[in-house]
N, C-alpha and C positions, 0 to 999 in steps of 0.2 A: 537612322536617326535624323530628325529634321534639322537642317542647318540653322544656326542662330542668326536671326535677321540683323543683329547689332554688330556683326563682324565688320571690322574695317575693310577697306578695299584691298583686293589681292594685288600682289606685286609679281613681276615677271618670274617665271619658273627658271631655276638654275642661275639666277642673278643675286639671290639673297638667301640668307639663313633666317629661320624664324624661331624665336624663343617665345614661349607662351606663358601666360600667368595662370595660376591655379585657382579655380573656384570650386569648392567642395560642397555638395548638397547631401544632406542626411535626412533620413526618413522620420526623425523625431523633431519636435519643436525645440529650438534653441535660440538664444539671442544672436543677433547678427554682429559678428566681429566684436565681441565683448572686449572690455578693458581698453588697452591703448593701441590696438592694431589700426584703427582709422588714423590715429596720429602718426603711426609709422608710415602709412601710405602718403599722408600729406608731406612728411619730411622727404620721402623718396621723390615725390613730384617736384619738390623745391630743390633737389640736389643736395640735401643735407644728409649725406650718407652716414657719417660717423654718429650723428645724433639718432638717425633711424636705427642703426645697429644697436646702439645703447638701449633704445626703447624696446626693440624686439627681444633682446637678450633678457631684459627685465621681465617681459611677458612670459618668456619661455622658462624662467625660474619656477613659476607656479604651474606651467603647463608644458613640460618638456617634450611631450609626445604630440603636441598640437601641429597638425600637418600644415595648416595655413601659415602659422607663425614661422615654422621652419622653412617653408617655401619662400616667404618674403625675405628671410635671412639669406637664402641662396641668391635671390635677386639683388639684394644689397651688395653682396660680395661681387656679383657680376658687374654691377655699376661701378664699384670701387676698383675694378681691374685686378681682382684677386682670384684668378681662375682656380688655383689650388684649393682655396677654401670653398669656392662655389661648387667645384666638382665633389669635394668631400661631403658637402651639405646635401646636394641632390642625390649622390650615391646612397647615403644613409636613408634618405626618403624612399628610394626604390627598394631598399631592403625591408623597411618597416611597412611600407604601403605599396607592395608590388603590383596592386591592381590599378594604380594611377598611371596613365600614360605621359602626363605632362613633365614629371621629373626626368623620365627617360629622354624625352625630346630635348629638354634644355641641356642635359648631359651631352647629347649628340652635337648640339651647336657648339658647346665648349670644346669638345674633342676636335671638331672640324676646324675650329679656329687655331688649334695647335697642330693641324695637319695629321691628326691621328684618325684617319678615315675608317680604318677597320673597326676601331672602337665606336666611332660615330655610327657606322652601319649596324653594329650589334645593338646599340642602344635604341636605334629607330625600329629595328625589327622587334624588340621587346615592347616598345610603345604600341606597335601595330597589333601584336599578339594580345595585348591586354585590352585594346580598343580597336577592333577591326575597321571601324568607320572613321578613324582619326585622319582626316585629309592632310593636315599640315605635316604629319610624320611621313606620309607617302611622298609628298612633295620634296621634303628634305632628303628622303632616301634616294630620290632621283638625282638630287644634287651630289650626294655622296658617290653614287655609281658613276656619275660624270667625272668626278675628280679621280676616282680609281682608274677609270678608262684613260684619263689624261696621263696618269703616271705610267700606265702600261704602254701607251703609245710612245711616250717619251723614252722609255727604256728600249723599245723596239727601234727607235731612230738612232739611239746611241750605238746599237749593234749593226744597224743598216741604214745609214743616213741617206742613201740614194733611193730608198723605197718611196716612190711617189704616192702610192696608195695610202701608206701610213702618214705621209706628210699631209695629204688632203684630210684624212680623218682627224689628225691632230689639230689642224686649222679649224675644223668644224667644232670640235670640242672646246677649243679656246674661245671661239666666238660665243658659244653657249654660256660658258661660265665666267666670261669677263664681267667686271664690275666697274662702276663709275669712279671708285676710290674716294667718294665723298663722305665716307663714314656712315653713321647710323641714319636710318630713315625712321622718323618718329611715327607712332600710331595715330590714327585719326580718332580713335575712341577716347573719351574723357576718362579720367580716374574717378571711380565712384566713391560715394560716401560710405557705402556699406556693401559687403558681399557676404555670401553664406559662410557661416563659421565652420571650422574644422571640428572633427569629433574629439571627444575627451580622450584622455591618455589610454584607456583600455579599450577604446572603440575603434574599429576599422571603418573607413567610409563605406556606406552602403551602396552608393552610386557614383558613377563618374560621368559628369555632364559633358556635352559637346563644348570644346574650348570657346570662350566668349571673347577673347581678344588675342591679337598676335602683334609681335613687334619684329622688325627686320633689321639686320645689320649686314654689312658686306663681309664676305668670307675670303676675299682675295686682295692682293695688292698691299703696298706698304702702308696705306692709310687705313687698313682694316682694323677694327676694334672688336672687343667682345660684344656679344649681343646684349641689347638693353631690353629687359622684360618689365612690363608694367602690370599692376594689379588689374583684374578683369572688370568688365562692366557690371553695374549693379543688376541684380536679378533675384527673383524669389527662389526658394529651394525647389529643385526640379523633382518630378516624380521619378520612380525607379525606372531604370533602363529596361529594355525588353529582357525576357527570360534568357534568350540566347546570349545577349551581352553579359548577363550575370554568370552564365555557365562558362563563357569565354574567360571571364576574370577568375573563376574558380580554377580553370585549367592553368592559367598563368600563375596563380598562387601555388598550386601543386608543383609545377615545374621549377619555379623560383626557389621554393623551400628545399627541393631536392638538390638543386644546383648549389645552394648555400650550405648544404649538409646540415640543415636545421631540422633534425629528426622530429622534434616536438611539433613544429609547424607543419611538417610533411604529414605526419600521422593524423593531425587534426583535420586534414582534408578528407578523411575517410569516415563514412557513416558507421554508427554502432553496430549495424547489421551487415557490414561489409562481408561479402562472400570470399573468404580466404582461399588461396589456391589449394586444391586437393583436400579441402575440408580441414586443414590444419587449424589448431587453436589460434585464437586472436593473439594470445600472449606469445606463442612461438613465432607467429608471422611477424609481429612487431619486433621481436628480438632479432630475427633474420634481417629485417629491413634496416634496423639500426646498425647492425654489423656491416651490411653492404653499403651503407651511406656514410655514417660517421666513422666507421672503422676502416674505410678505404683511404689509403694515403694519397696526398696530392689533391688537385682540384677536380671537380666534377662539373660537366656542362650538359644540361638537358634542354634541348630546344625542340621545336616541332613546327611542322607546316600548318598553314591555316586550317583549323578544324571544320568539319562538316557537323553541324549541330541540329538535332531535331528535338522538338519539345512535344511531350504528350502529358498534359496536365502537370502533375508534380514529379514527373520523371523526364529525364533528358538523356539523349545518347549523343556522344561526341566521338567522331572518328577522325584520325589524323595520322600523319607519319611522324614518328618520334626519332630524334637523333641524340644519341648518347655518346659522351666522350669523357674518358678519364685516363689516368696514367696507365699506358699499356693496353687500353681497350677502347674501341670505338665501333659504332655500328648503328644501323637504322632498323626500325621495326614498325609495322602497322599496329596502331593501338586503338582500342575501343574502350571508352569509359562510360559507364552508366551512372548517372547522377539521380539523387532524390532530393527534393526540396525539404529543408529542415529550418523552419522559421524563415529568416531572410537569407539563408545560405543554401548553396547547392553542394552536397557531399557525395563522394564516390561510393557507390554500392557494389559495383562490379568493375573488374579490370581484366581485359583480355588483350594478349599480344600474339602476333603471328609474323 
Protein backbone atom coordinates (compact mmCIF):
# COMPACT_ATOMS: atom_id res chain seq x y z
CA UNK A 1 0.00 0.00 0.00
CA UNK A 2 1.43 3.41 -0.98
CA UNK A 3 2.37 5.55 2.03
CA UNK A 4 0.34 8.70 2.49
CA UNK A 5 2.50 11.70 1.52
CA UNK A 6 0.64 13.87 4.06
CA UNK A 7 1.92 11.91 7.06
CA UNK A 8 3.62 14.12 9.65
CA UNK A 9 7.27 13.54 10.34
CA UNK A 10 8.33 10.35 12.11
CA UNK A 11 9.54 10.40 15.71
CA UNK A 12 12.29 8.19 17.19
CA UNK A 13 11.43 4.53 17.58
CA UNK A 14 11.02 3.29 21.18
CA UNK A 15 10.73 6.81 22.52
CA UNK A 16 7.09 7.52 21.81
CA UNK A 17 3.70 5.87 21.61
CA UNK A 18 1.52 6.65 18.64
CA UNK A 19 -2.22 6.98 18.74
CA UNK A 20 -3.83 7.49 15.35
CA UNK A 21 -7.05 9.05 14.17
CA UNK A 22 -9.55 7.18 12.06
CA UNK A 23 -10.50 8.06 8.49
CA UNK A 24 -12.98 5.64 6.94
CA UNK A 25 -13.46 5.37 3.18
CA UNK A 26 -16.50 3.66 1.70
CA UNK A 27 -17.24 2.60 -1.84
CA UNK A 28 -20.54 4.45 -2.20
CA UNK A 29 -21.12 8.17 -2.48
CA UNK A 30 -21.93 9.81 0.87
CA UNK A 31 -21.74 13.34 2.34
CA UNK A 32 -18.49 14.17 4.08
CA UNK A 33 -18.89 14.19 7.86
CA UNK A 34 -22.55 15.11 7.83
CA UNK A 35 -24.31 16.95 10.66
CA UNK A 36 -22.15 18.23 13.50
CA UNK A 37 -18.93 16.19 13.34
CA UNK A 38 -16.90 19.09 11.85
CA UNK A 39 -18.04 21.10 14.86
CA UNK A 40 -16.87 18.29 17.13
CA UNK A 41 -13.43 18.43 15.51
CA UNK A 42 -13.28 22.19 15.98
CA UNK A 43 -14.13 21.85 19.68
CA UNK A 44 -11.48 19.16 20.13
CA UNK A 45 -8.88 21.40 18.48
CA UNK A 46 -9.81 24.22 20.86
CA UNK A 47 -9.62 21.94 23.90
CA UNK A 48 -13.34 22.26 24.64
CA UNK A 49 -13.75 18.59 25.41
CA UNK A 50 -17.00 18.60 27.43
CA UNK A 51 -18.71 20.56 24.65
CA UNK A 52 -17.24 18.21 22.03
CA UNK A 53 -18.49 15.20 23.99
CA UNK A 54 -21.97 16.71 24.19
CA UNK A 55 -21.99 17.31 20.44
CA UNK A 56 -20.79 13.83 19.51
CA UNK A 57 -23.28 12.24 21.89
CA UNK A 58 -26.07 14.17 20.19
CA UNK A 59 -24.78 12.98 16.82
CA UNK A 60 -24.69 9.36 17.95
CA UNK A 61 -28.31 9.45 19.15
CA UNK A 62 -29.39 9.32 15.50
CA UNK A 63 -26.40 7.29 14.28
CA UNK A 64 -25.41 4.98 17.15
CA UNK A 65 -23.35 2.67 14.91
CA UNK A 66 -21.41 5.42 13.13
CA UNK A 67 -17.75 4.44 13.42
CA UNK A 68 -16.32 7.94 12.85
CA UNK A 69 -18.47 9.48 15.59
CA UNK A 70 -17.69 6.70 18.02
CA UNK A 71 -13.97 6.96 17.27
CA UNK A 72 -14.06 10.71 17.92
CA UNK A 73 -15.78 9.98 21.24
CA UNK A 74 -12.91 7.70 22.18
CA UNK A 75 -10.44 10.46 21.30
CA UNK A 76 -12.35 12.95 23.47
CA UNK A 77 -12.25 10.58 26.44
CA UNK A 78 -8.52 10.18 25.84
CA UNK A 79 -8.01 13.97 25.84
CA UNK A 80 -10.10 14.25 29.02
CA UNK A 81 -7.81 11.74 30.78
CA UNK A 82 -10.60 9.18 31.11
CA UNK A 83 -8.82 5.96 30.11
CA UNK A 84 -11.57 3.65 31.36
CA UNK A 85 -14.17 5.28 29.12
CA UNK A 86 -11.72 5.53 26.20
CA UNK A 87 -10.81 1.85 26.48
CA UNK A 88 -14.48 0.86 26.62
CA UNK A 89 -15.24 2.95 23.52
CA UNK A 90 -12.36 1.58 21.44
CA UNK A 91 -13.01 -1.98 22.64
CA UNK A 92 -16.62 -1.82 21.45
CA UNK A 93 -15.38 -0.46 18.11
CA UNK A 94 -13.08 -3.45 17.68
CA UNK A 95 -16.04 -5.73 18.34
CA UNK A 96 -18.35 -4.01 15.86
CA UNK A 97 -15.67 -3.19 13.26
CA UNK A 98 -12.98 -5.87 13.72
CA UNK A 99 -11.53 -5.14 10.28
CA UNK A 100 -10.28 -1.67 11.36
CA UNK A 101 -6.73 -1.55 12.77
CA UNK A 102 -6.85 1.97 14.25
CA UNK A 103 -9.02 1.19 17.31
CA UNK A 104 -6.73 -1.74 18.16
CA UNK A 105 -3.69 0.56 17.97
CA UNK A 106 -5.23 3.19 20.22
CA UNK A 107 -6.25 0.50 22.69
CA UNK A 108 -2.63 -0.64 22.76
CA UNK A 109 -1.44 2.88 23.53
CA UNK A 110 -3.92 3.18 26.40
CA UNK A 111 -2.93 -0.22 27.78
CA UNK A 112 0.74 0.68 27.54
CA UNK A 113 0.15 3.88 29.48
CA UNK A 114 -1.27 1.67 32.24
CA UNK A 115 1.75 -0.66 31.96
CA UNK A 116 -0.49 -3.50 30.76
CA UNK A 117 2.01 -4.53 28.12
CA UNK A 118 0.60 -7.99 27.44
CA UNK A 119 -2.75 -6.45 26.56
CA UNK A 120 -1.00 -3.81 24.45
CA UNK A 121 0.88 -6.53 22.58
CA UNK A 122 -2.32 -8.47 21.88
CA UNK A 123 -4.07 -5.35 20.56
CA UNK A 124 -1.18 -4.50 18.26
CA UNK A 125 -1.01 -8.04 16.93
CA UNK A 126 -4.71 -7.78 16.07
CA UNK A 127 -4.10 -4.44 14.32
CA UNK A 128 -1.38 -6.04 12.22
CA UNK A 129 -3.49 -9.08 11.39
CA UNK A 130 -6.31 -6.89 10.12
CA UNK A 131 -3.92 -4.63 8.20
CA UNK A 132 -0.52 -6.26 7.51
CA UNK A 133 0.97 -3.05 6.07
CA UNK A 134 0.14 -0.93 9.16
CA UNK A 135 3.58 0.51 9.95
CA UNK A 136 2.63 2.39 13.14
CA UNK A 137 1.40 -0.82 14.76
CA UNK A 138 4.70 -2.55 13.99
CA UNK A 139 6.61 0.35 15.53
CA UNK A 140 4.46 0.33 18.65
CA UNK A 141 4.81 -3.46 18.88
CA UNK A 142 8.57 -2.99 18.96
CA UNK A 143 8.12 -0.60 21.88
CA UNK A 144 5.98 -3.15 23.72
CA UNK A 145 8.58 -5.88 23.26
CA UNK A 146 11.23 -3.50 24.58
CA UNK A 147 9.17 -2.86 27.71
CA UNK A 148 8.55 -6.57 28.21
CA UNK A 149 12.29 -7.16 27.83
CA UNK A 150 12.96 -4.47 30.41
CA UNK A 151 10.66 -6.18 32.88
CA UNK A 152 12.31 -9.54 32.27
CA UNK A 153 15.82 -8.16 32.73
CA UNK A 154 14.73 -6.33 35.88
CA UNK A 155 13.42 -9.59 37.32
CA UNK A 156 16.67 -11.33 36.37
CA UNK A 157 18.67 -8.67 38.23
CA UNK A 158 16.48 -9.08 41.30
CA UNK A 159 17.45 -12.74 41.32
CA UNK A 160 21.10 -12.20 40.37
CA UNK A 161 22.18 -8.59 40.85
CA UNK A 162 25.84 -9.40 40.08
CA UNK A 163 25.18 -10.61 36.54
CA UNK A 164 27.13 -8.10 34.45
CA UNK A 165 25.70 -9.32 31.12
CA UNK A 166 22.16 -8.68 32.33
CA UNK A 167 23.21 -5.28 33.70
CA UNK A 168 24.55 -4.29 30.28
CA UNK A 169 21.38 -5.47 28.53
CA UNK A 170 19.23 -3.61 31.02
CA UNK A 171 21.20 -0.42 30.47
CA UNK A 172 20.78 -0.74 26.71
CA UNK A 173 17.03 -1.26 26.96
CA UNK A 174 16.63 1.68 29.33
CA UNK A 175 18.53 3.88 26.93
CA UNK A 176 16.26 2.81 24.08
CA UNK A 177 12.99 3.44 25.89
CA UNK A 178 13.94 6.56 27.84
CA UNK A 179 11.81 9.64 27.20
CA UNK A 180 12.23 13.34 27.68
CA UNK A 181 9.37 13.56 30.19
CA UNK A 182 8.02 16.66 28.48
CA UNK A 183 4.58 15.28 27.80
CA UNK A 184 2.83 15.16 24.50
CA UNK A 185 4.37 15.95 21.13
CA UNK A 186 1.80 17.60 18.93
CA UNK A 187 1.29 16.51 15.32
CA UNK A 188 2.44 18.65 12.46
CA UNK A 189 -0.65 17.89 10.38
CA UNK A 190 -3.53 20.39 10.54
CA UNK A 191 -7.03 19.39 11.56
CA UNK A 192 -9.13 19.17 8.40
CA UNK A 193 -12.49 20.66 7.71
CA UNK A 194 -13.80 17.37 6.39
CA UNK A 195 -12.86 13.71 6.28
CA UNK A 196 -14.60 10.73 4.76
CA UNK A 197 -17.74 9.78 6.67
CA UNK A 198 -18.35 6.49 8.42
CA UNK A 199 -20.85 3.91 7.15
CA UNK A 200 -24.47 3.82 8.15
CA UNK A 201 -25.64 1.70 11.08
CA UNK A 202 -26.10 -1.51 9.13
CA UNK A 203 -23.05 -1.11 6.91
CA UNK A 204 -19.53 -2.30 7.64
CA UNK A 205 -16.62 -0.31 6.21
CA UNK A 206 -15.61 -1.66 2.84
CA UNK A 207 -12.00 -0.51 3.02
CA UNK A 208 -9.39 0.47 5.55
CA UNK A 209 -7.10 3.27 4.33
CA UNK A 210 -3.49 3.83 5.26
CA UNK A 211 -3.48 5.97 8.44
CA UNK A 212 -3.37 9.62 7.47
CA UNK A 213 -2.12 11.18 10.68
CA UNK A 214 -0.36 10.17 13.86
CA UNK A 215 0.12 11.70 17.26
CA UNK A 216 2.71 10.81 19.84
CA UNK A 217 2.90 10.89 23.61
CA UNK A 218 5.51 9.79 26.12
CA UNK A 219 5.01 6.37 27.65
CA UNK A 220 7.45 6.53 30.55
CA UNK A 221 8.28 8.79 33.44
CA UNK A 222 6.23 10.76 35.93
CA UNK A 223 5.30 13.37 33.36
CA UNK A 224 3.72 10.82 31.04
CA UNK A 225 0.15 11.43 29.96
CA UNK A 226 -2.33 9.54 27.86
CA UNK A 227 -1.82 9.88 24.10
CA UNK A 228 -3.56 12.67 22.30
CA UNK A 229 -5.07 11.67 18.98
CA UNK A 230 -6.39 14.15 16.47
CA UNK A 231 -8.72 13.77 13.48
CA UNK A 232 -7.01 12.86 10.21
CA UNK A 233 -6.00 15.00 7.29
CA UNK A 234 -8.60 15.82 4.69
CA UNK A 235 -8.73 13.42 1.80
CA UNK A 236 -11.11 12.01 -0.74
CA UNK A 237 -12.63 8.55 -0.40
CA UNK A 238 -9.96 5.98 -1.24
CA UNK A 239 -10.39 3.13 -3.71
CA UNK A 240 -10.74 -0.42 -2.43
CA UNK A 241 -7.65 -2.01 -0.98
CA UNK A 242 -6.04 -4.84 -2.82
CA UNK A 243 -7.86 -8.15 -2.93
CA UNK A 244 -5.24 -9.65 -0.63
CA UNK A 245 -5.92 -6.98 2.01
CA UNK A 246 -9.64 -7.65 1.74
CA UNK A 247 -9.07 -11.37 2.23
CA UNK A 248 -6.86 -10.60 5.25
CA UNK A 249 -9.72 -8.58 6.74
CA UNK A 250 -12.13 -11.45 6.08
CA UNK A 251 -9.82 -13.78 8.01
CA UNK A 252 -9.70 -11.29 10.88
CA UNK A 253 -13.51 -11.04 10.94
CA UNK A 254 -13.78 -14.83 11.01
CA UNK A 255 -11.27 -15.27 13.85
CA UNK A 256 -12.68 -12.36 15.87
CA UNK A 257 -16.26 -13.63 15.62
CA UNK A 258 -15.08 -17.06 16.76
CA UNK A 259 -13.15 -15.56 19.68
CA UNK A 260 -16.19 -13.49 20.73
CA UNK A 261 -18.38 -16.62 20.48
CA UNK A 262 -20.60 -14.65 18.10
CA UNK A 263 -22.01 -17.60 16.18
CA UNK A 264 -24.15 -15.49 13.86
CA UNK A 265 -21.19 -13.37 12.74
CA UNK A 266 -18.99 -16.45 12.50
CA UNK A 267 -21.38 -18.38 10.24
CA UNK A 268 -21.86 -15.26 8.10
CA UNK A 269 -18.22 -15.64 6.98
CA UNK A 270 -19.07 -18.84 5.07
CA UNK A 271 -20.40 -18.94 1.51
CA UNK A 272 -23.78 -20.52 0.75
CA UNK A 273 -21.99 -23.29 -1.16
CA UNK A 274 -19.46 -23.97 1.60
CA UNK A 275 -18.16 -27.52 1.37
CA UNK A 276 -19.03 -28.98 4.78
CA UNK A 277 -16.76 -31.66 6.30
CA UNK A 278 -17.58 -35.21 5.15
CA UNK A 279 -20.54 -33.92 3.17
CA UNK A 280 -22.74 -33.36 6.23
CA UNK A 281 -25.76 -31.11 5.74
CA UNK A 282 -25.27 -27.38 6.19
CA UNK A 283 -27.84 -27.39 9.01
CA UNK A 284 -26.07 -30.14 10.95
CA UNK A 285 -22.71 -28.47 10.44
CA UNK A 286 -24.02 -25.12 11.70
CA UNK A 287 -25.59 -26.81 14.75
CA UNK A 288 -22.27 -28.50 15.52
CA UNK A 289 -20.36 -25.24 15.21
CA UNK A 290 -22.83 -23.42 17.45
CA UNK A 291 -22.46 -26.11 20.10
CA UNK A 292 -18.67 -25.99 19.94
CA UNK A 293 -18.52 -22.19 20.00
CA UNK A 294 -21.43 -20.73 21.98
CA UNK A 295 -21.88 -23.92 23.97
CA UNK A 296 -18.28 -24.03 25.20
CA UNK A 297 -17.86 -22.63 28.73
CA UNK A 298 -15.37 -19.86 29.38
CA UNK A 299 -13.44 -17.75 26.95
CA UNK A 300 -12.16 -18.74 23.51
CA UNK A 301 -9.08 -17.28 21.86
CA UNK A 302 -8.45 -17.82 18.15
CA UNK A 303 -5.29 -16.22 16.79
CA UNK A 304 -3.10 -16.94 13.80
CA UNK A 305 0.24 -16.19 12.21
CA UNK A 306 0.51 -13.90 9.19
CA UNK A 307 -1.34 -15.66 6.34
CA UNK A 308 0.04 -16.46 2.90
CA UNK A 309 -2.64 -15.28 0.49
CA UNK A 310 -2.86 -16.02 -3.22
CA UNK A 311 -5.50 -14.52 -5.53
CA UNK A 312 -6.87 -16.11 -8.69
CA UNK A 313 -9.67 -13.97 -10.08
CA UNK A 314 -12.68 -14.31 -7.78
CA UNK A 315 -11.04 -17.05 -5.73
CA UNK A 316 -8.39 -16.74 -3.04
CA UNK A 317 -6.45 -19.20 -0.92
CA UNK A 318 -5.11 -18.31 2.52
CA UNK A 319 -2.67 -20.53 4.43
CA UNK A 320 -1.64 -19.84 8.00
CA UNK A 321 -0.90 -21.35 11.39
CA UNK A 322 -3.95 -21.14 13.68
CA UNK A 323 -3.69 -21.06 17.47
CA UNK A 324 -6.74 -22.06 19.53
CA UNK A 325 -7.15 -21.73 23.29
CA UNK A 326 -10.12 -22.37 25.56
CA UNK A 327 -10.77 -23.72 29.04
CA UNK A 328 -8.90 -27.00 29.22
CA UNK A 329 -7.88 -27.07 25.55
CA UNK A 330 -5.20 -25.40 23.48
CA UNK A 331 -3.36 -26.24 20.31
CA UNK A 332 -2.10 -25.12 16.93
CA UNK A 333 -2.89 -26.37 13.45
CA UNK A 334 -2.12 -25.52 9.86
CA UNK A 335 -5.22 -24.05 8.27
CA UNK A 336 -6.16 -23.45 4.63
CA UNK A 337 -9.19 -21.34 3.77
CA UNK A 338 -10.45 -21.01 0.22
CA UNK A 339 -12.46 -17.84 -0.38
CA UNK A 340 -14.83 -16.79 -3.15
CA UNK A 341 -15.77 -13.21 -3.91
CA UNK A 342 -19.42 -12.39 -3.28
CA UNK A 343 -20.13 -8.77 -4.19
CA UNK A 344 -17.66 -6.74 -2.13
CA UNK A 345 -17.05 -9.57 0.37
CA UNK A 346 -14.82 -12.61 0.49
CA UNK A 347 -16.55 -15.70 1.92
CA UNK A 348 -15.13 -19.07 2.92
CA UNK A 349 -15.96 -21.86 0.48
CA UNK A 350 -13.54 -24.52 1.75
CA UNK A 351 -11.78 -25.05 5.08
CA UNK A 352 -9.03 -27.58 5.70
CA UNK A 353 -6.88 -28.24 8.76
CA UNK A 354 -3.98 -30.57 9.40
